Every structure is written in structure tokens, then in C-alpha cells.
Kinemage of the C-alpha trace (Angstrom):
@kinemage 1
@onewidth
@group {chain A} dominant
@subgroup {mainchain}
@vectorlist {calphas} color= white
{ca met a 1} P 26.124 67.695 -30.312
{ca lys a 2} L 26.165 69.111 -26.798
{ca lys a 3} L 29.579 70.100 -25.480
{ca asn a 4} L 30.776 70.691 -21.962
{ca lys a 5} L 33.157 73.635 -22.222
{ca thr a 6} L 34.502 73.177 -18.703
{ca cys a 7} L 36.208 69.893 -19.655
{ca gly a 8} L 38.439 71.504 -22.299
{ca pro a 9} L 41.304 72.456 -19.954
{ca arg a 10} L 41.240 68.997 -18.332
{ca phe a 11} L 41.338 67.308 -21.739
{ca lys a 12} L 44.270 69.512 -22.791
{ca met a 13} L 46.106 68.744 -19.550
{ca leu a 14} L 45.729 64.980 -20.080
{ca leu a 15} L 47.161 65.101 -23.588
{ca glu a 16} L 50.060 67.289 -22.480
{ca glu a 17} L 50.853 65.004 -19.516
{ca ser a 18} L 51.065 62.027 -21.861
{ca asn a 19} L 52.863 64.000 -24.592
{ca ile a 20} L 50.133 63.214 -27.128
{ca thr a 21} L 49.450 65.674 -29.935
{ca thr a 22} L 45.923 66.459 -31.035
{ca thr a 23} L 46.868 65.063 -34.453
{ca ala a 24} L 47.929 61.732 -32.940
{ca phe a 25} L 44.827 61.571 -30.774
{ca ala a 26} L 42.589 62.360 -33.761
{ca asp a 27} L 44.238 59.518 -35.680
{ca phe a 28} L 43.641 57.183 -32.760
{ca leu a 29} L 39.949 58.146 -32.632
{ca gln a 30} L 39.770 57.979 -36.454
{ca ile a 31} L 38.663 61.586 -36.702
{ca pro a 32} L 39.654 62.929 -40.150
{ca gln a 33} L 40.194 66.543 -39.083
{ca ala a 34} L 42.725 66.997 -36.276
{ca gln a 35} L 41.497 70.571 -35.879
{ca asn a 36} L 38.222 69.220 -34.505
{ca val a 37} L 40.110 67.612 -31.616
{ca his a 38} L 42.204 70.747 -31.109
{ca asn a 39} L 38.958 72.730 -30.809
{ca trp a 40} L 38.022 70.596 -27.803
{ca tyr a 41} L 40.645 72.549 -25.845
{ca thr a 42} L 38.304 75.541 -25.831
{ca arg a 43} L 34.902 74.179 -26.809
{ca gly a 44} L 35.036 71.043 -24.698
{ca val a 45} L 34.652 67.395 -25.622
{ca pro a 46} L 31.241 66.586 -27.126
{ca asp a 47} L 29.002 64.688 -24.715
{ca tyr a 48} L 28.735 61.721 -27.077
{ca arg a 49} L 32.561 61.412 -27.004
{ca ile a 50} L 33.085 61.829 -23.247
{ca glu a 51} L 32.934 58.143 -22.327
{ca glu a 52} L 35.180 57.087 -25.209
{ca val a 53} L 37.772 59.798 -24.547
{ca ala a 54} L 37.790 59.021 -20.814
{ca arg a 55} L 38.417 55.340 -21.556
{ca lys a 56} L 41.227 56.166 -23.957
{ca leu a 57} L 42.911 58.345 -21.343
{ca ser a 58} L 42.173 56.021 -18.398
{ca val a 59} L 40.319 58.625 -16.363
{ca asn a 60} L 36.921 58.839 -14.752
{ca ser a 61} L 34.380 60.198 -17.270
{ca glu a 62} L 32.546 62.232 -14.617
{ca trp a 63} L 35.804 63.927 -13.602
{ca leu a 64} L 36.619 64.716 -17.244
{ca lys a 65} L 33.166 66.136 -17.811
{ca thr a 66} L 32.611 68.142 -14.612
{ca gly a 67} L 35.856 68.077 -12.638
{ca glu a 68} L 34.094 66.310 -9.781
{ca gly a 69} L 34.920 62.954 -8.241
{ca pro a 70} L 38.169 60.992 -8.529
{ca lys a 71} L 40.331 61.606 -11.583
{ca asp a 72} L 41.915 58.199 -11.931
{ca ala a 73} L 39.973 55.187 -13.131
{ca lys a 74} L 42.563 52.443 -13.050
{ca his a 75} L 39.870 49.886 -13.793
{ca leu a 76} L 39.507 51.417 -17.250
{ca arg a 77} L 41.808 49.708 -19.686
{ca leu a 78} L 41.813 49.334 -23.436
{ca leu a 79} L 41.817 45.821 -24.887
{ca asp a 80} L 42.813 45.060 -28.439
{ca glu a 81} L 41.401 42.108 -30.331
{ca ser a 82} L 44.231 39.875 -29.075
{ca gly a 83} L 43.411 40.652 -25.443
{ca asn a 84} L 46.442 42.890 -24.892
{ca thr a 85} L 45.918 45.685 -22.371
{ca phe a 86} L 46.701 49.340 -23.026
{ca asp a 87} L 46.988 52.236 -20.597
{ca ala a 88} L 46.939 55.725 -22.068
{ca gln a 89} L 48.658 57.209 -19.023
{ca ala a 90} L 51.670 54.943 -19.519
{ca ile a 91} L 52.365 56.087 -23.078
{ca arg a 92} L 54.539 58.764 -24.534
{ca gly a 93} L 53.190 59.640 -27.976
{ca leu a 94} L 52.112 56.125 -28.935
{ca tyr a 95} L 49.753 53.585 -27.427
{ca thr a 96} L 51.889 50.639 -26.382
{ca val a 97} L 51.113 47.273 -24.849
{ca ile a 98} L 51.904 47.241 -21.137
{ca glu a 99} L 50.163 44.037 -20.075
{ca pro a 100} L 50.565 41.483 -22.894
{ca thr a 101} L 48.678 38.232 -22.512
{ca asp a 102} L 51.636 36.318 -23.988
{ca val a 103} L 55.235 35.853 -22.888
{ca glu a 104} L 58.166 35.964 -25.297
{ca leu a 105} L 60.433 32.956 -24.760
{ca pro a 106} L 63.992 33.286 -26.123
{ca phe a 107} L 65.411 30.499 -28.279
{ca tyr a 108} L 68.537 28.563 -27.366
{ca lys a 109} L 70.490 26.415 -29.782
{ca glu a 110} L 73.562 24.237 -30.062
{ca thr a 111} L 76.241 25.994 -32.075
{ca val a 112} L 79.999 25.829 -32.595
{ca ile a 113} L 82.112 27.796 -30.139
{ca ala a 114} L 84.223 29.341 -32.925
{ca pro a 115} L 84.340 29.175 -36.733
{ca gly a 116} L 86.072 26.008 -37.872
{ca ser a 117} L 85.736 24.379 -34.449
{ca tyr a 118} L 83.982 21.070 -33.842
{ca lys a 119} L 83.336 21.986 -30.208
{ca thr a 120} L 79.786 23.161 -29.538
{ca his a 121} L 77.879 24.801 -26.714
{ca val a 122} L 74.272 25.785 -26.020
{ca val a 123} L 73.638 29.529 -26.220
{ca glu a 124} L 70.812 31.982 -26.844
{ca asp a 125} L 69.935 32.670 -30.479
{ca pro a 126} L 69.552 36.482 -30.580
{ca gly a 127} L 66.350 37.808 -32.073
{ca gln a 128} L 64.613 34.425 -32.068
{ca phe a 129} L 61.649 33.761 -29.787
{ca ile a 130} L 58.164 32.304 -29.631
{ca arg a 131} L 55.155 33.479 -27.673
{ca leu a 132} L 53.207 31.338 -25.231
{ca pro a 133} L 50.158 32.406 -23.199
{ca lys a 134} L 50.981 33.661 -19.723
{ca ser a 135} L 48.189 31.451 -18.436
{ca his a 136} L 50.073 28.321 -19.569
{ca leu a 137} L 53.155 29.277 -17.585
{ca asp a 138} L 51.191 30.503 -14.583
{ca ser a 139} L 49.175 27.277 -14.386
{ca leu a 140} L 52.472 25.359 -14.059
{ca glu a 141} L 53.925 27.912 -11.607
{ca ile a 142} L 56.755 28.743 -14.011
{ca asn a 143} L 58.658 31.974 -13.511
{ca his a 144} L 58.374 33.746 -16.870
{ca ala a 145} L 62.069 34.688 -16.815
{ca asp a 146} L 63.032 30.994 -16.457
{ca ala a 147} L 61.241 29.850 -19.631
{ca ile a 148} L 63.266 29.300 -22.813
{ca cys a 149} L 62.794 27.438 -26.098
{ca ala a 150} L 64.817 25.122 -28.298
{ca his a 151} L 64.324 22.782 -31.236
{ca met a 152} L 64.235 19.015 -31.013
{ca ile a 153} L 67.076 17.580 -33.094
{ca gly a 154} L 66.885 13.958 -34.220
{ca asn a 155} L 64.381 11.167 -33.664
{ca ser a 156} L 65.490 9.846 -30.276
{ca met a 157} L 62.222 11.057 -28.714
{ca gly a 158} L 59.965 10.057 -31.616
{ca glu a 159} L 57.076 9.263 -31.693
{ca arg a 160} L 56.386 11.522 -28.716
{ca ile a 161} L 58.473 14.536 -29.754
{ca glu a 162} L 59.272 14.595 -33.446
{ca asp a 163} L 62.444 15.922 -35.045
{ca gly a 164} L 62.142 19.692 -35.564
{ca ser a 165} L 59.548 20.251 -32.852
{ca thr a 166} L 59.767 23.426 -30.794
{ca leu a 167} L 60.282 22.819 -27.070
{ca ala a 168} L 59.641 25.034 -24.054
{ca ile a 169} L 61.934 24.507 -21.062
{ca asp a 170} L 61.622 25.631 -17.451
{ca arg a 171} L 65.112 26.413 -16.183
{ca gly a 172} L 63.656 26.856 -12.701
{ca leu a 173} L 63.078 23.098 -12.445
{ca asn a 174} L 66.389 21.333 -12.935
{ca gln a 175} L 66.060 18.968 -10.004
{ca ile a 176} L 65.437 15.534 -11.466
{ca val a 177} L 62.014 13.967 -11.033
{ca asp a 178} L 62.268 10.391 -12.310
{ca gly a 179} L 60.614 9.823 -15.679
{ca glu a 180} L 60.153 13.484 -16.596
{ca ile a 181} L 61.565 14.935 -19.819
{ca tyr a 182} L 64.484 17.329 -19.485
{ca ala a 183} L 66.788 19.313 -21.712
{ca ile a 184} L 70.433 18.694 -20.897
{ca glu a 185} L 73.722 19.993 -22.185
{ca his a 186} L 76.125 17.081 -22.639
{ca asp a 187} L 79.634 18.352 -23.314
{ca gly a 188} L 78.188 21.160 -25.445
{ca met a 189} L 75.506 19.019 -27.094
{ca leu a 190} L 71.797 19.790 -26.590
{ca arg a 191} L 69.892 16.596 -25.737
{ca ile a 192} L 66.258 15.911 -24.795
{ca lys a 193} L 65.733 12.802 -22.636
{ca tyr a 194} L 63.753 11.150 -19.891
{ca leu a 195} L 65.957 11.310 -16.805
{ca his a 196} L 66.171 8.918 -13.867
{ca arg a 197} L 68.348 9.189 -10.792
{ca met a 198} L 70.489 6.173 -9.995
{ca pro a 199} L 72.360 5.097 -6.825
{ca gly a 200} L 75.697 6.786 -6.231
{ca asn a 201} L 74.566 10.026 -7.883
{ca ala a 202} L 74.484 8.295 -11.243
{ca leu a 203} L 72.084 9.311 -14.004
{ca arg a 204} L 70.135 7.340 -16.593
{ca leu a 205} L 69.179 8.943 -19.906
{ca arg a 206} L 66.271 7.253 -21.657
{ca ser a 207} L 64.922 7.938 -25.148
{ca his a 208} L 61.305 7.473 -26.174
{ca asn a 209} L 62.587 5.688 -29.279
{ca lys a 210} L 64.247 2.932 -27.235
{ca ala a 211} L 64.511 0.593 -30.216
{ca glu a 212} L 67.181 2.785 -31.819
{ca tyr a 213} L 68.526 4.542 -28.724
{ca pro a 214} L 69.232 2.288 -25.731
{ca asp a 215} L 69.500 3.662 -22.204
{ca glu a 216} L 72.681 5.489 -21.229
{ca ile a 217} L 73.956 5.434 -17.641
{ca phe a 218} L 76.588 7.842 -16.354
{ca asn a 219} L 78.199 7.653 -12.956
{ca ala a 220} L 79.090 10.736 -10.919
{ca glu a 221} L 82.637 10.876 -12.271
{ca gln a 222} L 81.444 10.637 -15.878
{ca ile a 223} L 78.799 13.314 -15.305
{ca asp a 224} L 81.496 15.681 -14.104
{ca lys a 225} L 84.078 14.728 -16.729
{ca gln a 226} L 81.629 14.932 -19.652
{ca asn a 227} L 80.101 18.212 -18.458
{ca ile a 228} L 76.559 16.907 -18.212
{ca arg a 229} L 74.208 19.521 -16.783
{ca val a 230} L 70.438 19.748 -16.624
{ca leu a 231} L 69.120 22.863 -18.384
{ca gly a 232} L 65.528 22.408 -17.257
{ca trp a 233} L 62.247 20.576 -17.428
{ca val a 234} L 60.527 20.312 -20.824
{ca phe a 235} L 56.925 21.389 -20.241
{ca trp a 236} L 55.616 22.008 -23.777
{ca trp a 237} L 56.366 21.008 -27.330
{ca ser a 238} L 54.849 21.446 -30.754
{ca thr a 239} L 54.750 18.783 -33.405
{ca leu a 240} L 54.078 19.348 -37.096
{ca asn a 241} L 52.546 16.437 -38.936
{ca lys a 242} L 54.960 14.937 -41.452
{ca arg a 243} L 52.405 14.679 -44.224
{ca arg a 244} L 49.017 16.003 -45.300
{ca pro a 245} L 46.444 13.182 -45.427
{ca ser a 246} L 44.912 12.274 -48.770
{ca val a 247} L 41.176 12.803 -48.992
{ca pro a 248} L 39.512 9.656 -50.435
{ca phe a 249} L 36.944 9.576 -53.225
{ca leu a 250} L 37.980 12.828 -54.923
């Protein structure tokens, strides 16, 4: 177990800069005795641990070992099993995710304005969110801060979007492209519809379930009077099957 005693002071400096105790670092390396790590301050990090310790602290292993060459090794990052990226130099006592592969999308819902009121509005539901891969949003050129979620209520969009499905909405795209699905707030009511522009700044709302929900057309005056506003483009939805299929011949 060869040790390089000259690296001890550099190892100590790195832990102190990041406010990491030897006990916490020993736990992170799964070393039962924290005193062993504390001894590295004077005895140096064992050669067989140099590469691992350098990775954990995001520094160049040659610099840690000998003091030569560049200190920083920004290309060294820790990945957990979910693909999240860690950077030891960005932490203060704990190893925290700084480059998550997912984005948290806040939930919005239709709710009454005040207890006992029948008037509703669409607002954020605190503490509720879902996670979607960053790559999904990036591939559609969606600003992460513009993405929100909501639930589909009712069967007006069945069989394409079932009642209870979770929707993802891009608030950055509220300009109407004919035939695309949008979330709208209609006088406080959350609605999901195909939208089509009509002459005279009118608007047509179309349901996928046209048999039960015929088209609705609103002129410019009605749009203003009924407080119809486009929340954003619906770019993703989840649908849970209504029933589990029966397996034959059992």
C-alpha cells in the first residue's frame, strides 16, 4: 500500500475548501474507519486510492499526487446510476446534483378562486411536479422554464388523450398553429383542444371526440368577453390504460 506523503497537504486543502469532514468523506468512500482518511493528511493518500479520490474531488490525479501539472480537471465528473452529474467542488458538506438529466415541471390546475365560490382560475399547484428528460425538451427547442404540466379533465379529447392523463405544455408557444393541441384558460376553466384560426380574429375549438363535443367558434368580441387565452402548446401526454387485459387459456 504505497503512499505519497507529499499529497497529504493538498488532500487536506481540498476537503477544507469544500467544507467536507474526514468522517463525511470516509462515509462517501465507504471506508469504515474515518481515522484512516484523517491519517491521509500526514501520511498521504495511498496510491491505489489516488485516482478515485481525484475523481471525487474533481481534480487532476497527477496534481494531487505530485503537485505538478494543472490542478483542475473539469472533465472529471461523477455520474450516479440515473445519469445525474456531481461536482465535488460545488458542494458544501454533501454531494449534490448540479447537472440533473431531468427537468422538474410544475403542475397547474383549475381551482376555485375562494372557498364557497363557483368562479375558478388556473394556478400552480404548490409542491406538485413531474420530471421529464431534458433531451425531450431540448429536441423540441422548449425553454425549460416555459414547461408546465396539468391533468386532462373529461373525455373531450378521447381517444387520443384520455381523462386523467398528465399533459406537458410549452408556454413559450402560444401562437396558434392550425390543428395543433393547446391548453387554454376559458373564463377560469382549463380546456385542452385543437385550435384553428378563423377570419376576423375568430377562433375554433375542436375536440378529438367530435361525436359528443361539436366544434365551438368564438369571434373576437367573445374571446375578449369570455377571457379566452392560450396557455401554451401541448407537446406531451401520458395515458394509463383503463383496464388490464385478461390472459387467455389460464
